[in-house]
C-alpha positions as CSV (number, residue, x, y, z in Angstrom):
1,X,-25.0,57.4,-18.9
2,X,-24.0,56.8,-22.5
3,X,-25.7,54.0,-24.4
4,X,-23.0,53.4,-27.0
5,X,-21.1,50.2,-26.1
6,X,-17.9,51.7,-27.5
7,X,-18.2,54.7,-25.1
8,X,-15.5,55.3,-22.6
9,X,-16.3,54.7,-18.9
10,X,-14.4,55.3,-15.7
11,X,-14.6,53.1,-12.6
12,X,-14.0,54.3,-9.1
13,X,-13.5,52.3,-5.9
14,X,-12.6,54.4,-2.8
15,X,-9.9,56.8,-3.9
16,X,-8.8,54.8,-6.9
17,X,-10.1,55.5,-10.4
18,X,-9.4,53.5,-13.6
19,X,-10.3,54.3,-17.1
20,X,-11.2,55.1,-19.8
21,X,-12.6,51.6,-20.4
22,X,-15.2,50.3,-22.8
23,X,-18.4,48.5,-21.8
24,X,-17.1,45.3,-23.4
25,X,-14.1,45.4,-21.2
26,X,-16.2,46.0,-18.1
27,X,-18.2,42.9,-19.1
28,X,-14.9,41.0,-19.2
29,X,-13.9,42.2,-15.7
30,X,-17.3,41.3,-14.3
31,X,-17.1,37.9,-16.0
32,X,-13.6,37.2,-14.4
33,X,-14.7,38.4,-11.0
34,X,-12.4,41.5,-10.9
35,X,-15.4,43.7,-10.2
36,X,-17.5,42.9,-7.2
37,X,-20.5,45.4,-7.7
38,X,-19.5,47.9,-5.0
39,X,-17.7,50.2,-7.5
40,X,-19.0,53.5,-9.0
41,X,-19.0,54.2,-12.7
42,X,-19.1,57.5,-14.7
43,X,-18.8,58.5,-18.3
44,X,-17.5,62.0,-17.6
45,X,-15.9,61.7,-14.1
46,X,-18.4,64.3,-12.9
47,X,-21.5,62.3,-12.2
48,X,-20.9,59.0,-10.5
49,X,-23.4,56.1,-10.1
50,X,-23.3,52.6,-8.8
51,X,-21.8,50.2,-11.4
52,X,-25.0,48.2,-11.1
53,X,-26.8,51.0,-13.1
54,X,-25.0,49.9,-16.3
55,X,-25.9,46.2,-15.9
56,X,-28.8,46.7,-18.5
57,X,-26.2,48.1,-21.0
58,X,-23.9,45.1,-20.3
59,X,-26.9,42.8,-20.9
60,X,-27.7,44.6,-24.1
61,X,-24.1,44.2,-25.2
62,X,-24.3,40.4,-24.5
63,X,-27.6,40.2,-26.3
64,X,-27.1,42.3,-29.3
65,X,-23.5,43.1,-29.9
66,X,-21.1,40.9,-31.9
67,X,-22.3,37.5,-30.7
68,X,-26.0,37.8,-31.6
69,X,-27.5,35.9,-28.6
70,X,-26.6,35.4,-25.0
71,X,-23.6,33.4,-24.2
72,X,-25.6,31.5,-21.5
73,X,-28.2,30.6,-24.1
74,X,-25.6,29.3,-26.5
75,X,-24.0,27.2,-23.8
76,X,-27.3,25.8,-22.6
77,X,-28.1,24.5,-26.1
78,X,-24.9,22.4,-26.3
79,X,-25.6,18.7,-26.4
80,X,-23.6,15.6,-27.3
81,X,-24.4,16.1,-31.0
82,X,-23.3,19.7,-31.2
83,X,-20.7,20.5,-33.9
84,X,-18.0,23.0,-33.1
85,X,-15.4,24.9,-35.1
86,X,-12.4,26.9,-34.0
87,X,-11.7,30.2,-35.7
88,X,-8.0,31.3,-35.4
89,X,-6.6,34.8,-35.9
90,X,-4.7,33.4,-38.9
91,X,-7.9,33.1,-41.0
92,X,-7.8,29.3,-40.5
93,X,-10.9,27.5,-39.4
94,X,-10.3,24.2,-37.6
95,X,-13.0,21.6,-37.4
96,X,-15.8,20.6,-37.3
97,X,-15.3,18.9,-34.0
98,X,-17.7,16.8,-32.0
99,X,-17.8,17.1,-28.2
100,X,-15.0,14.6,-27.6
101,X,-12.8,16.2,-30.3
102,X,-13.2,19.7,-28.9
103,X,-12.6,18.5,-25.3
104,X,-9.4,16.8,-26.4
105,X,-8.2,19.9,-28.3
106,X,-8.8,22.0,-25.2
107,X,-7.1,19.5,-22.8
108,X,-4.1,19.3,-25.1
109,X,-3.7,23.0,-25.3
110,X,-4.4,23.3,-29.0
111,X,-7.1,26.0,-28.4
112,X,-5.5,29.4,-27.6
113,X,-7.2,32.2,-25.6
114,X,-7.2,34.4,-28.7
115,X,-9.3,31.9,-30.7
116,X,-13.0,32.0,-31.2
117,X,-15.3,28.9,-30.7
118,X,-18.1,28.7,-33.3
119,X,-21.2,27.1,-31.8
120,X,-24.4,26.9,-33.9
121,X,-22.9,29.5,-36.2
122,X,-22.3,31.9,-33.3
123,X,-18.7,33.0,-32.6
124,X,-17.6,33.4,-28.9
125,X,-14.1,34.4,-27.7
126,X,-12.7,31.3,-26.0
127,X,-11.4,33.3,-23.1
128,X,-15.0,34.3,-22.3
129,X,-16.2,30.7,-21.8
130,X,-13.0,28.7,-21.2
131,X,-13.7,27.2,-17.8
132,X,-17.5,26.9,-18.3
133,X,-17.1,25.2,-21.7
134,X,-14.6,22.7,-20.4
135,X,-16.9,21.7,-17.5
136,X,-19.9,21.4,-19.9
137,X,-17.9,19.2,-22.3
138,X,-16.7,17.0,-19.5
139,X,-20.2,16.6,-18.1
140,X,-21.6,15.7,-21.6
141,X,-18.9,13.0,-22.1
142,X,-19.7,11.6,-18.6
143,X,-23.4,11.7,-19.5
144,X,-22.8,10.0,-22.8
145,X,-21.0,7.2,-21.1
146,X,-23.8,6.9,-18.6
147,X,-26.4,6.7,-21.4
148,X,-24.4,3.8,-23.0
149,X,-24.3,1.9,-19.8
150,X,-26.5,-1.2,-19.9
151,X,-29.4,-1.0,-17.4
152,X,-30.9,-3.7,-15.2
153,X,-28.3,-6.4,-15.7
154,X,-28.9,-9.6,-13.8
155,X,-25.6,-9.4,-11.9
156,X,-26.5,-5.9,-10.7
157,X,-29.0,-7.6,-8.3
158,X,-26.9,-10.6,-7.2
159,X,-27.6,-11.5,-3.6
160,X,-30.9,-9.6,-3.4
161,X,-34.0,-11.3,-2.0
162,X,-36.9,-11.3,-4.4
163,X,-40.5,-10.6,-3.5
164,X,-42.4,-13.8,-2.9
165,X,-43.2,-15.0,-6.4
166,X,-46.4,-16.7,-5.3
167,X,-48.0,-13.3,-5.6
168,X,-48.0,-13.8,-9.3
169,X,-50.3,-16.5,-10.4
170,X,-50.1,-18.0,-13.9
171,X,-50.4,-14.9,-16.0
172,X,-51.6,-16.8,-19.0
173,X,-54.9,-17.5,-17.2
174,X,-55.7,-14.0,-16.3
175,X,-58.8,-12.5,-17.7
176,X,-59.4,-8.8,-18.0
177,X,-61.9,-7.4,-15.5
178,X,-64.1,-4.8,-17.2
179,X,-64.3,-1.5,-15.3
180,X,-67.2,0.8,-15.8
181,X,-66.2,4.1,-17.4
182,X,-67.3,7.1,-15.5
183,X,-67.7,10.7,-16.4
184,X,-64.5,12.6,-15.6
185,X,-64.0,16.3,-15.4
186,X,-60.4,17.6,-15.3
187,X,-59.9,21.3,-15.2
188,X,-56.7,22.6,-16.8
189,X,-54.5,23.8,-13.9
190,X,-51.6,26.3,-14.4
191,X,-49.1,23.4,-14.4
192,X,-51.1,21.8,-17.3
193,X,-51.2,24.9,-19.4
194,X,-47.6,25.9,-19.4
195,X,-44.2,24.8,-18.0
196,X,-41.4,22.4,-18.7
197,X,-41.7,18.8,-20.0
198,X,-39.1,17.8,-17.3
199,X,-41.7,18.4,-14.7
200,X,-44.9,17.7,-16.7
201,X,-44.3,14.8,-19.1
202,X,-45.9,14.8,-22.6
203,X,-47.9,11.6,-22.0
204,X,-49.4,13.2,-18.9
205,X,-50.4,16.3,-20.9
206,X,-51.9,14.1,-23.7
207,X,-53.9,12.1,-21.1
208,X,-55.2,15.2,-19.3
209,X,-56.1,17.0,-22.5
210,X,-58.0,14.0,-23.8
211,X,-60.0,13.6,-20.6
212,X,-60.8,17.3,-20.4
213,X,-62.0,17.4,-24.0
214,X,-59.9,20.5,-24.7
215,X,-59.9,22.5,-27.9
216,X,-56.8,24.4,-28.7
217,X,-53.1,24.2,-29.5
218,X,-50.3,22.7,-27.4
219,X,-47.0,24.3,-28.4
220,X,-43.7,22.6,-27.6
221,X,-40.4,24.3,-28.0
222,X,-37.1,22.5,-28.2
223,X,-34.0,24.3,-29.3
224,X,-34.7,26.0,-32.7
225,X,-37.7,23.8,-33.5
226,X,-41.4,24.2,-32.6
227,X,-44.2,21.6,-32.5
228,X,-47.9,22.4,-32.5
229,X,-50.4,19.7,-31.4
230,X,-53.9,20.7,-32.3
231,X,-56.8,19.3,-30.2
232,X,-60.5,19.4,-31.0
233,X,-62.8,18.3,-28.1
234,X,-60.0,16.2,-26.6
235,X,-59.1,14.5,-29.9
236,X,-55.8,15.1,-31.7
237,X,-56.6,17.0,-34.9
238,X,-53.0,17.3,-36.2
239,X,-49.4,17.9,-35.4
240,X,-47.4,20.6,-37.2
241,X,-43.6,21.2,-36.8
242,X,-40.8,23.4,-38.2
243,X,-38.3,20.4,-37.9
244,X,-37.3,19.5,-41.5
245,X,-36.4,16.0,-40.4
246,X,-40.1,15.4,-39.7
247,X,-41.5,16.9,-42.9
248,X,-44.1,15.0,-44.9
249,X,-41.5,14.6,-47.7
250,X,-38.9,13.1,-45.3
251,X,-41.6,10.8,-43.9
252,X,-42.4,9.5,-47.4
253,X,-38.7,9.1,-48.2
254,X,-37.7,7.3,-45.0
255,X,-40.8,5.4,-44.0
256,X,-42.6,4.7,-47.3
257,X,-39.4,4.5,-49.4
258,X,-40.8,7.0,-51.9
259,X,-38.5,8.9,-54.3
260,X,-39.2,12.5,-53.2
261,X,-37.5,15.6,-54.7
262,X,-35.1,17.4,-52.3
263,X,-37.0,20.7,-52.4
264,X,-40.2,18.9,-51.2
265,X,-38.3,17.0,-48.4
266,X,-37.0,20.4,-47.0
267,X,-40.5,22.0,-47.0
268,X,-42.1,22.1,-43.6
269,X,-45.4,23.8,-44.5
270,X,-47.7,20.8,-44.9
271,X,-50.5,22.7,-46.7
272,X,-48.2,23.7,-49.5
273,X,-46.6,20.3,-49.8
274,X,-49.7,18.1,-50.2
275,X,-50.9,19.7,-53.4
276,X,-47.4,19.3,-54.9
277,X,-47.3,15.6,-53.9
278,X,-50.7,15.0,-55.5
279,X,-49.9,17.0,-58.6
280,X,-46.8,15.0,-59.2
281,X,-48.6,11.7,-58.6
282,X,-46.5,10.9,-55.6
283,X,-49.5,10.2,-53.4
284,X,-53.1,9.3,-54.2
285,X,-55.9,11.7,-53.0
286,X,-57.8,8.8,-51.5
287,X,-54.9,7.9,-49.2
288,X,-54.2,11.4,-47.8
289,X,-56.0,10.7,-44.5
290,X,-54.0,7.5,-43.9
291,X,-50.8,9.2,-44.8
292,X,-51.4,12.2,-42.5
293,X,-52.3,9.9,-39.7
294,X,-49.1,8.0,-40.1
295,X,-47.2,11.4,-40.3
296,X,-48.8,12.4,-36.9
297,X,-47.5,9.3,-35.2
298,X,-44.2,9.7,-37.0
299,X,-43.9,13.1,-35.4
300,X,-45.3,12.0,-32.1
301,X,-42.5,9.3,-31.8
302,X,-39.9,12.1,-32.1
303,X,-41.8,14.3,-29.6
304,X,-41.6,11.5,-27.0
305,X,-37.8,11.8,-27.0
306,X,-38.0,15.4,-25.8
307,X,-37.5,15.6,-22.0
308,X,-36.4,19.2,-21.5
309,X,-38.5,21.4,-23.7
310,X,-41.0,24.1,-22.9
311,X,-44.8,23.7,-23.4
312,X,-47.8,26.1,-23.5
313,X,-51.5,25.6,-24.2
314,X,-53.7,28.2,-25.8
315,X,-57.4,27.7,-26.5
316,X,-58.3,28.1,-30.1
317,X,-61.2,27.4,-32.5
318,X,-61.0,25.4,-35.8
319,X,-62.7,25.9,-39.1
320,X,-63.8,23.2,-41.6
321,X,-60.7,24.1,-43.7
322,X,-58.4,23.0,-40.9
323,X,-56.9,19.5,-40.9
324,X,-58.8,17.4,-38.3
325,X,-57.9,13.7,-38.2
326,X,-59.9,13.4,-34.9
327,X,-57.6,10.8,-33.4
328,X,-58.9,9.5,-30.0
329,X,-55.3,9.7,-28.6
330,X,-56.2,8.2,-25.2
331,X,-56.9,4.9,-27.0
332,X,-53.3,4.8,-28.2
333,X,-51.3,5.6,-25.1
334,X,-50.4,2.0,-24.3
335,X,-49.6,1.3,-27.9
336,X,-47.5,4.4,-28.1
337,X,-45.4,3.4,-25.0
338,X,-45.2,-0.2,-26.4
339,X,-44.0,0.8,-29.8
340,X,-42.7,4.3,-29.8
341,X,-40.8,5.0,-26.6
342,X,-37.2,3.8,-26.8
343,X,-36.3,1.0,-24.4
344,X,-33.2,2.9,-23.3
345,X,-35.5,5.8,-22.1
346,X,-37.7,3.4,-20.2
347,X,-34.7,1.6,-18.6
348,X,-33.2,4.9,-17.5
349,X,-36.5,6.0,-16.0
350,X,-36.9,2.7,-14.2
351,X,-33.4,2.9,-12.8
352,X,-34.3,6.3,-11.2
353,X,-37.4,5.1,-9.5
354,X,-36.6,1.4,-8.8
355,X,-36.0,1.9,-5.1
356,X,-39.2,3.9,-4.4
357,X,-42.5,2.2,-3.3
358,X,-45.2,2.5,-6.0
359,X,-48.1,4.4,-4.5
360,X,-51.5,4.2,-6.3
361,X,-53.4,7.4,-6.9
362,X,-56.8,6.1,-5.9
363,X,-58.6,9.2,-7.2
364,X,-57.6,8.5,-10.8
365,X,-56.6,4.9,-10.7
366,X,-60.2,3.8,-11.1
367,X,-60.1,5.1,-14.7
368,X,-57.4,2.7,-15.7
369,X,-59.7,1.2,-18.4
370,X,-59.1,4.3,-20.4
371,X,-55.6,3.1,-21.1
372,X,-56.9,0.0,-23.1
373,X,-54.6,-2.4,-21.3
374,X,-54.6,-6.1,-21.9
375,X,-55.2,-8.8,-19.3
376,X,-51.6,-9.3,-18.4
377,X,-51.1,-5.5,-17.9
378,X,-54.2,-5.2,-15.8
379,X,-53.1,-8.1,-13.6
380,X,-49.7,-6.5,-13.0
381,X,-51.3,-3.1,-12.3
382,X,-53.7,-4.7,-9.8
383,X,-50.8,-6.1,-7.9
384,X,-49.6,-2.6,-6.9
385,X,-50.3,-2.5,-3.2
386,X,-48.5,0.6,-1.9
387,X,-45.7,-1.6,-0.4
388,X,-43.7,-2.9,-3.4
389,X,-40.9,-1.2,-5.4
390,X,-40.3,-1.6,-9.1
391,X,-37.0,-3.3,-8.2
392,X,-38.9,-5.9,-6.1
393,X,-41.4,-6.5,-8.9
394,X,-38.7,-7.1,-11.4
395,X,-36.9,-9.5,-9.0
396,X,-40.2,-11.5,-8.6
397,X,-40.5,-11.7,-12.4
398,X,-37.0,-13.2,-12.9
399,X,-37.2,-16.0,-15.5
400,X,-40.2,-14.3,-17.1
401,X,-38.4,-11.8,-19.3
402,X,-41.4,-11.0,-21.5
403,X,-43.4,-10.1,-18.4
404,X,-40.5,-8.0,-17.1
405,X,-40.5,-5.9,-20.3
406,X,-44.3,-5.5,-20.1
407,X,-44.0,-4.4,-16.4
408,X,-41.3,-1.8,-17.2
409,X,-43.4,-0.2,-20.0
410,X,-46.5,-0.4,-17.8
411,X,-44.9,1.4,-14.8
412,X,-43.4,4.0,-17.2
413,X,-46.9,4.8,-18.5
414,X,-48.6,4.8,-15.1
415,X,-46.0,7.2,-13.7
416,X,-46.2,9.4,-16.8
417,X,-50.0,9.8,-16.6
418,X,-49.9,10.2,-12.8
419,X,-51.9,7.1,-11.9
420,X,-49.0,6.2,-9.5
421,X,-46.4,8.2,-7.7
422,X,-43.2,7.7,-5.8
423,X,-43.6,6.6,-2.1
424,X,-40.8,6.1,0.4
425,X,-37.4,5.2,-0.7
426,X,-36.3,1.6,0.3
427,X,-32.8,0.2,0.6
428,X,-32.4,-2.2,-2.3
429,X,-28.6,-2.7,-2.1
430,X,-26.7,-5.7,-1.0
431,X,-24.0,-3.8,0.8
432,X,-21.9,-6.9,1.7
433,X,-21.9,-8.0,-1.9
434,X,-20.7,-4.6,-3.0
435,X,-17.9,-4.6,-0.4
436,X,-16.7,-7.9,-1.6
437,X,-16.8,-6.7,-5.2
438,X,-14.8,-3.6,-4.6
439,X,-12.3,-5.4,-2.3
440,X,-11.7,-7.9,-5.1
441,X,-10.9,-5.0,-7.5
442,X,-8.4,-3.6,-5.0
443,X,-6.8,-7.0,-4.5
444,X,-6.4,-7.4,-8.3
445,X,-4.8,-4.0,-8.5
446,X,-2.3,-5.0,-5.8
447,X,-1.4,-8.2,-7.8
448,X,-0.9,-6.5,-11.1
449,X,-0.2,-2.7,-11.3
450,X,-0.2,-2.5,-15.1
451,X,-1.8,0.9,-15.9
452,X,-3.8,-0.5,-18.8
453,X,-5.1,-3.4,-16.7
454,X,-6.1,-1.1,-13.9
455,X,-8.1,1.1,-16.4
456,X,-9.4,-2.0,-18.1
457,X,-8.3,-0.9,-21.6
458,X,-6.1,-2.8,-24.2
459,X,-2.5,-1.6,-24.6
460,X,-3.2,-0.4,-28.1
461,X,-6.0,1.9,-27.0
462,X,-5.9,5.5,-28.3
463,X,-5.7,8.3,-25.8
464,X,-9.3,9.4,-26.6
465,X,-10.6,5.9,-25.6
466,X,-8.4,5.9,-22.4
467,X,-9.9,9.3,-21.5
468,X,-13.4,8.1,-22.0
469,X,-12.8,5.1,-19.7
470,X,-11.3,7.4,-17.1
471,X,-14.3,9.8,-17.2
472,X,-16.6,6.9,-16.7
473,X,-14.6,5.8,-13.6
474,X,-14.5,9.4,-12.4
475,X,-18.3,9.5,-12.5
476,X,-18.6,6.5,-10.2
477,X,-15.6,6.8,-7.9
478,X,-14.5,10.4,-7.6
479,X,-14.5,11.5,-3.9
480,X,-16.8,14.4,-4.8
481,X,-19.4,11.9,-6.1
482,X,-19.3,9.9,-2.9
483,X,-21.0,12.5,-0.6
484,X,-24.3,10.5,-0.7
485,X,-22.6,7.2,0.1
486,X,-23.8,6.4,3.6
487,X,-21.7,3.2,4.2
488,X,-18.3,4.2,5.5
489,X,-16.5,1.0,4.3
490,X,-17.9,1.4,0.8
491,X,-16.8,5.0,0.7
492,X,-13.3,4.1,1.8
493,X,-13.0,1.3,-0.8
494,X,-14.3,3.5,-3.6
495,X,-11.9,6.3,-2.6
496,X,-9.0,3.8,-2.8
497,X,-10.1,2.6,-6.2
498,X,-10.2,6.1,-7.5
499,X,-6.7,6.7,-6.2
500,X,-5.4,3.7,-8.2
501,X,-7.4,4.7,-11.3
502,X,-6.5,8.4,-11.2
503,X,-2.8,7.6,-10.7
504,X,-2.8,5.1,-13.6
505,X,-4.5,7.7,-15.8
506,X,-2.2,10.5,-14.9
507,X,0.8,8.4,-15.8
508,X,-0.5,7.8,-19.4
509,X,-2.7,10.9,-19.9
510,X,-0.6,12.5,-22.7
511,X,0.8,11.1,-25.9
512,X,4.3,11.4,-24.6
513,X,3.6,9.7,-21.3
514,X,1.6,6.9,-23.1
515,X,4.4,6.3,-25.6
516,X,7.1,6.3,-22.8
517,X,5.1,3.8,-20.8
518,X,4.6,1.5,-23.8
519,X,8.3,1.6,-24.5
520,X,9.1,0.6,-20.9
521,X,6.7,-2.3,-21.0
522,X,8.3,-3.5,-24.3
523,X,11.7,-3.4,-22.8
524,X,11.0,-6.4,-20.7
525,X,10.6,-6.1,-16.9
526,X,7.5,-4.5,-15.4
527,X,7.7,-1.2,-13.6
528,X,7.6,-1.8,-9.8
529,X,4.6,0.5,-9.3
530,X,3.4,-0.9,-6.0
531,X,5.2,1.8,-4.0
532,X,4.0,4.4,-6.5
533,X,0.3,3.6,-5.9
534,X,0.8,3.2,-2.1
535,X,2.5,6.6,-2.0
536,X,-0.2,8.3,-4.0
537,X,-2.9,6.9,-1.7
538,X,-1.0,8.0,1.4
539,X,-0.5,11.5,-0.2
540,X,-4.3,11.8,-0.7
541,X,-4.7,11.2,3.0
542,X,-2.1,13.8,3.7
543,X,-3.9,16.4,1.6
544,X,-7.2,15.7,3.4
545,X,-5.4,16.1,6.7
546,X,-4.0,19.5,5.7
547,X,-7.4,20.6,4.5
548,X,-8.9,19.8,7.9
549,X,-6.0,21.3,9.9
550,X,-4.6,18.0,11.2
551,X,-1.0,19.0,10.5
552,X,0.7,16.4,12.8
553,X,-1.2,13.6,11.1
554,X,-0.4,15.1,7.6
555,X,3.3,15.2,8.4
556,X,3.3,11.5,9.2
557,X,1.6,10.7,5.9
558,X,4.0,12.9,3.9
559,X,7.0,11.4,5.6
560,X,5.8,7.9,4.7
561,X,5.0,8.9,1.1
562,X,8.5,10.4,0.7
563,X,10.0,7.2,2.1
564,X,8.2,5.2,-0.7
565,X,8.9,7.7,-3.5
566,X,11.7,10.1,-2.6
567,X,12.2,13.5,-4.3
568,X,8.6,13.8,-5.6
569,X,8.1,17.6,-6.1
570,X,4.5,17.8,-4.9
571,X,5.3,15.7,-1.8
572,X,8.3,18.0,-1.0
573,X,6.1,21.1,-1.3
574,X,3.7,19.7,1.3
575,X,6.7,18.6,3.5
576,X,8.1,22.1,3.4
577,X,4.8,23.7,4.2
578,X,4.2,21.4,7.1
579,X,7.7,22.2,8.4
580,X,6.8,25.9,8.4
581,X,3.4,25.4,10.1
582,X,4.7,23.1,12.8
583,X,8.2,24.4,13.3
584,X,8.4,27.8,11.6
585,X,11.3,26.5,9.5
586,X,12.7,29.5,7.6
587,X,14.2,27.2,4.9
588,X,10.6,26.3,3.8
589,X,10.3,29.4,1.7
590,X,13.4,28.6,-0.4
591,X,12.5,24.9,-0.8
592,X,9.0,25.6,-2.3
593,X,10.3,28.5,-4.4
594,X,13.0,26.3,-5.9
595,X,10.4,23.7,-6.9
596,X,8.0,26.3,-8.4
597,X,10.8,27.6,-10.7
598,X,10.7,24.2,-12.5
599,X,7.0,23.5,-12.5
600,X,3.7,25.1,-11.6
601,X,2.0,23.5,-8.6
602,X,-1.1,25.5,-7.5
603,X,-0.7,24.3,-3.9
604,X,2.9,25.6,-3.9
605,X,1.7,29.1,-4.6
606,X,-1.1,28.7,-2.1
607,X,1.2,27.5,0.7
608,X,3.8,30.2,0.0
609,X,1.0,32.8,0.1
610,X,-0.2,31.6,3.5
611,X,3.4,31.5,4.8
612,X,4.1,35.1,3.7
613,X,0.8,36.2,5.2
614,X,1.9,34.7,8.5
615,X,5.2,36.4,8.2
616,X,3.5,39.8,7.5
617,X,4.7,40.3,3.9
618,X,1.4,41.6,2.3
619,X,3.0,42.3,-1.1
620,X,4.4,38.8,-1.5
621,X,1.1,37.4,-0.3
622,X,-0.9,39.4,-2.9
623,X,1.6,38.4,-5.6
624,X,1.4,34.7,-4.9
625,X,-2.4,34.6,-4.7
626,X,-2.7,36.5,-8.0
627,X,-0.5,33.8,-9.6
628,X,-2.7,31.1,-8.0
629,X,-5.8,32.8,-9.4
630,X,-4.4,32.7,-13.0
631,X,-3.9,28.9,-12.6
632,X,-7.3,28.4,-10.8
633,X,-9.7,31.2,-11.9
634,X,-12.4,30.1,-9.5
635,X,-10.3,29.5,-6.4
636,X,-12.2,30.8,-3.4
637,X,-9.3,31.4,-1.1
638,X,-7.4,33.5,-3.8
639,X,-10.5,35.7,-4.4
640,X,-11.0,36.2,-0.7
641,X,-7.4,37.2,-0.1
642,X,-7.4,39.6,-3.1
643,X,-10.9,41.0,-2.3
644,X,-12.5,40.0,-5.6
645,X,-15.5,38.0,-6.5
């Protein structure tokens, strides 16, 4: 088989052969699902092999040709701060865009399939990543809204019964109980020597390495940067990094407010920077130790923000020439959590575990004195009894906000160093209170159907802000997000809320629609939207009934929806399809075709395809499902009907 990616190949399936075709184009066919892996491939039409034999060549193409690195790797590195540019065939570069800007450009159709997206200086054809990129951007916007959401608000817990507060005596009178330190031997397991920080938190590693008196280097990789934490007999000797934002020069500029030349600020090799700083009189030799110690904690503070990096530990020896600050890190763990870990990270973590019982790890809990906790923290820790959840603790501490903050930081630390773990999950919700809250929302929608009020945005809000609010609602109320909702009434209420919200958003989701709606509001009388919302809600029920094969029920819903809002094209498509399914009405073909001539409705092509399949017209069936696949590239039914993956 030829190795040149520009070589010509031929693909054979059964008696059909296509070609010549380049490796790049084969990759495109695989990416789109037009090749399912059962085909044969040849470079000379004499020797044929399974197409899977050229997968390494395709991987080589992805890795080394034109785009430099794997598309998957590029997409995985995208976060909310990534900057994007759009490279057009007209030698015009648009941007830079942030996540929201690029998402908006894609949604508004300003990005053409022939354009290239520039991500981290890598150029990728938009048509290669169109659907995946849109999903990633939408998820990032939803996550950004989630990160901004305030945690642990008082009204989130209204109606909940707190734990008996008598369990907490006057904390101001608590005296620390000294605990005898014991010899501890902790062997580095495989999970402690390499892995992901998402499963093995940094604080846990620092605690383990300190107890085990390790000597070596802990390397942490995050995106393009690398951090090396050097340990000598369990003590932190130094932290090196390739991140220019954490250089010694940048530390002196931002933290010490020292006037540092730019070429020193950008230098990440500490051993070459220090002599320059001393030579220029920017630091005194006698203060180097204190400065380097502060630099270590400056870098450690940034390290604690990393939750998804890789880590590996390698034993190593040190010479006298190596920087060794000999920091007994275990003495600082509580201070680090108290002062360096962002409150938003702690609140987010607490929200994830608040419903789980706190279980003490008796084997290691006896060594809690290593954490250098104060009397208040020790008292709170001693109250953990394998029965209470963080949520119950916080409810019992209501009115004592300072103790609540201490408790949240304490629990965060104890979980990180594995002194406690998650026990059983307890129900902490006040279901009746939630039902009343959501029913009240629906009642307010019924009273005032103004789209802006339903979405909770001012009438002068830009489209980008309206989109963000809608994405936030979609995260909470979309039917796909309600699979884990056990309460049937709550699921029904949330589904109804989403129907109202999605309908309101769809009516003002473009600049033209938004402007038209504003003009109508300014003309005086309000739109009578009550029937519109009712019809949309009924239509949602009709769609669900069709999906589950309840055609008689679906027909009743569609008839009612059309009674409320006659001549709605999508409703008419469903009505025609149901007429064919239930009565074999031959006019259904023409009705749906007429509507599709004016606008593309994916379900219209789907239903026509099914109808022609029933009538035995294979060519029309294939034609319609091909059209549907162009509209919905990942549609399972279309791929099944066309025999592609």
